[in-house]
DOTORZA-277450 format. One record per residue (C-alpha): residue in one letter; x, y, z. Coordinates in pm, whole numbers, plus 32768, in hexadecimal, padded with zeros to 4 digits. Layout:
BEGIN
<balum code="a" u="X" v="Y" w="Z"/>
...
! end
This chain:
BEGIN
<balum code="m" u="7FFC" v="7FF8" w="800A"/>
<balum code="p" u="807C" v="8138" w="7F9E"/>
<balum code="d" u="812B" v="8236" w="80A9"/>
<balum code="s" u="80B0" v="8394" w="800E"/>
<balum code="m" u="7FC8" v="83FD" w="7F2C"/>
<balum code="a" u="80DB" v="8452" w="7E1D"/>
<balum code="e" u="8117" v="82CC" w="7E40"/>
<balum code="y" u="7F98" v="82AB" w="7E01"/>
<balum code="l" u="7FA0" v="8389" w="7CD2"/>
<balum code="q" u="80C2" v="82BB" w="7C31"/>
<balum code="a" u="801A" v="8172" w="7C5E"/>
<balum code="d" u="7F5E" v="809E" w="7B8F"/>
<balum code="m" u="7DFF" v="80E0" w="7C36"/>
<balum code="e" u="7CF5" v="8005" w="7BD7"/>
<balum code="c" u="7B7A" v="7FE3" w="7C45"/>
<balum code="e" u="7BBD" v="7EFC" w="7D70"/>
<balum code="g" u="7CCA" v="7FCF" w="7DE3"/>
<balum code="l" u="7BD5" v="8106" w="7DF0"/>
<balum code="l" u="7AFE" v="8040" w="7EE1"/>
<balum code="e" u="7C7C" v="7FDD" w="7FC2"/>
<balum code="c" u="7CBA" v="8151" w="7F96"/>
<balum code="i" u="7B81" v="8228" w="7FDA"/>
<balum code="h" u="7AED" v="812C" w="80E1"/>
<balum code="g" u="7C12" v="8075" w="8169"/>
<balum code="l" u="7B75" v="7F2D" w="812E"/>
<balum code="k" u="7C35" v="7DD2" w="8144"/>
<balum code="q" u="7C91" v="7CD6" w="8050"/>
<balum code="l" u="7B71" v="7BE5" w="8107"/>
<balum code="d" u="7A94" v="7D21" w="8101"/>
<balum code="k" u="7AE4" v="7D07" w="7F5D"/>
<balum code="l" u="7A7D" v="7BC9" w="7F53"/>
<balum code="v" u="794F" v="7BD3" w="8023"/>
<balum code="f" u="78BA" v="7CF1" w="7F47"/>
<balum code="r" u="7928" v="7C31" w="7E27"/>
<balum code="t" u="7876" v="7B0A" w="7E74"/>
<balum code="l" u="7748" v="7BCA" w="7EC7"/>
<balum code="v" u="772F" v="7C5C" w="7D42"/>
<balum code="e" u="7782" v="7B2F" w="7CAF"/>
<balum code="s" u="7646" v="7A65" w="7D50"/>
<balum code="a" u="7511" v="7A6B" w="7CB6"/>
<balum code="e" u="7435" v="7A95" w="7DEC"/>
<balum code="p" u="747C" v="7B29" w="7F50"/>
<balum code="l" u="7566" v="7A5A" w="801D"/>
<balum code="t" u="7566" v="79F4" w="81BB"/>
<balum code="v" u="76A0" v="7A35" w="8271"/>
<balum code="d" u="76A5" v="78C4" w="8286"/>
<balum code="e" u="7694" v="789C" w="8109"/>
<balum code="v" u="77B8" v="79B1" w="80DD"/>
<balum code="a" u="788A" v="791A" w="81CF"/>
<balum code="d" u="7888" v="77D9" w="8135"/>
<balum code="r" u="78B6" v="7898" w="7FD3"/>
<balum code="v" u="79C5" v="793F" w="8064"/>
<balum code="e" u="7A64" v="7804" w="8132"/>
<balum code="r" u="7A84" v="78C3" w="825B"/>
<balum code="e" u="79D2" v="78B8" w="83DE"/>
<balum code="r" u="786F" v="794B" w="8401"/>
<balum code="s" u="7914" v="7A32" w="84D0"/>
<balum code="t" u="79F0" v="7AD5" w="83E9"/>
<balum code="a" u="7917" v="7ACD" w="82C1"/>
<balum code="y" u="782E" v="7B84" w="83AE"/>
<balum code="r" u="7942" v="7C8F" w="8419"/>
<balum code="a" u="797E" v="7CF5" w="8289"/>
<balum code="i" u="77F2" v="7CE7" w="8239"/>
<balum code="q" u="77F0" v="7DDE" w="8362"/>
<balum code="r" u="78FF" v="7EC8" w="82CC"/>
<balum code="l" u="786B" v="7EAB" w="8173"/>
<balum code="l" u="771A" v="7F11" w="8224"/>
<balum code="q" u="77C8" v="806E" w="82D3"/>
<balum code="t" u="785E" v="809E" w="8199"/>
<balum code="g" u="770D" v="80AF" w="80CC"/>
<balum code="f" u="7782" v="7F7C" w="7FCC"/>
<balum code="v" u="7681" v="7E75" w="805E"/>
<balum code="q" u="7538" v="7EAE" w="80AF"/>
<balum code="k" u="747D" v="7DAD" w="81CA"/>
<balum code="e" u="7317" v="7D3C" w="81A9"/>
<balum code="q" u="722C" v="7C8D" w="8297"/>
<balum code="v" u="718D" v="7B3E" w="8215"/>
<balum code="n" u="7081" v="7ACC" w="82EE"/>
<balum code="y" u="7023" v="7958" w="8339"/>
<balum code="d" u="6EBB" v="791A" w="8309"/>
<balum code="q" u="6E52" v="786B" w="8477"/>
<balum code="g" u="6F45" v="7996" w="84EC"/>
<balum code="g" u="70AB" v="7A0F" w="851D"/>
<balum code="y" u="7193" v="7A95" w="8426"/>
<balum code="y" u="72FA" v="7AAC" w="83A4"/>
<balum code="h" u="73AC" v="7B86" w="82E7"/>
<balum code="v" u="744F" v="7B8C" w="8175"/>
<balum code="y" u="7534" v="7C67" w="80DB"/>
<balum code="r" u="756C" v="7CE2" w="7F77"/>
<balum code="p" u="763E" v="7DDC" w="7EB1"/>
<balum code="t" u="75C3" v="7F48" w="7EB7"/>
<balum code="d" u="7595" v="7FE1" w="7D47"/>
<balum code="p" u="76CC" v="801C" w="7CAB"/>
<balum code="d" u="7670" v="819C" w="7C61"/>
<balum code="e" u="7632" v="81E3" w="7DAA"/>
<balum code="v" u="777F" v="8174" w="7E27"/>
<balum code="a" u="780B" v="8229" w="7D25"/>
<balum code="d" u="7764" v="8350" w="7DA7"/>
<balum code="d" u="77BA" v="834E" w="7EF8"/>
<balum code="m" u="7939" v="82F9" w="7E6A"/>
<balum code="q" u="791E" v="8426" w="7DB2"/>
<balum code="r" u="7882" v="8506" w="7EDF"/>
<balum code="m" u="7994" v="84A4" w="7FC5"/>
<balum code="l" u="7AAE" v="84F4" w="7EAB"/>
<balum code="n" u="79F8" v="864E" w="7E8C"/>
<balum code="d" u="7A13" v="867B" w="8008"/>
<balum code="w" u="7B47" v="8619" w="8014"/>
<balum code="y" u="7BC8" v="86BA" w="7F03"/>
<balum code="a" u="7B1C" v="87FF" w="7FA7"/>
<balum code="k" u="7BA2" v="87C4" w="8115"/>
<balum code="m" u="7D52" v="87A4" w="805E"/>
<balum code="g" u="7CDA" v="88E2" w="7F89"/>
<balum code="t" u="7CB9" v="8989" w="80D6"/>
<balum code="l" u="7E00" v="88EF" w="8191"/>
<balum code="i" u="7EB4" v="8968" w="8048"/>
<balum code="q" u="7E43" v="8AC5" w="805B"/>
<balum code="e" u="7E9A" v="8ADF" w="81DD"/>
<balum code="f" u="7FE8" v="8A56" w="817C"/>
<balum code="r" u="8014" v="8B7E" w="808B"/>
<balum code="d" u="7FAD" v="8C66" w="8164"/>
<balum code="k" u="8078" v="8C14" w="82A3"/>
<balum code="y" u="81BF" v="8BD4" w="81A6"/>
<balum code="d" u="815A" v="8CFD" w="80D6"/>
<balum code="e" u="818A" v="8DC5" w="81F6"/>
<balum code="e" u="82B7" v="8D26" w="82AA"/>
<balum code="v" u="839E" v="8D45" w="8164"/>
<balum code="p" u="8377" v="8EBF" w="8154"/>
<balum code="r" u="83E3" v="8EE7" w="82C2"/>
<balum code="a" u="84F8" v="8E09" w="8291"/>
<balum code="e" u="8538" v="8ED6" w="814B"/>
<balum code="a" u="857F" v="8FFA" w="81FE"/>
<balum code="a" u="8632" v="8F63" w="8355"/>
<balum code="s" u="8734" v="8ED9" w="8264"/>
<balum code="s" u="8768" v="9030" w="8188"/>
<balum code="k" u="87CE" v="90E4" w="82BA"/>
! end
């Protein structure tokens, strides 16, 4: 994983690299997401765990991270005789892309503010330093 923004910009970025870069998703999270995308129907945690060959609790944590980032949606399925269980499906890719675009725009605005603060601070410092050295 690159250490600096310059390294990120120079690296070959792929679609899944965005998931890691913007949302900090782990390899397992990306595997679970891909599993849900490739499934014709929503899956339970147990079904996901079986398909990614991990323990139920590990698959559950990955699904929770995907829920927090908005990549996955949870649906409740009710039994006829009472009770329910949850299934998970991927969020519409356009919604995910729009969310990533908003996050990127927010980040860009924040970086712009920090760059302006840098300019303001050091534009004031440099003339004082030059004045002091010319005496």
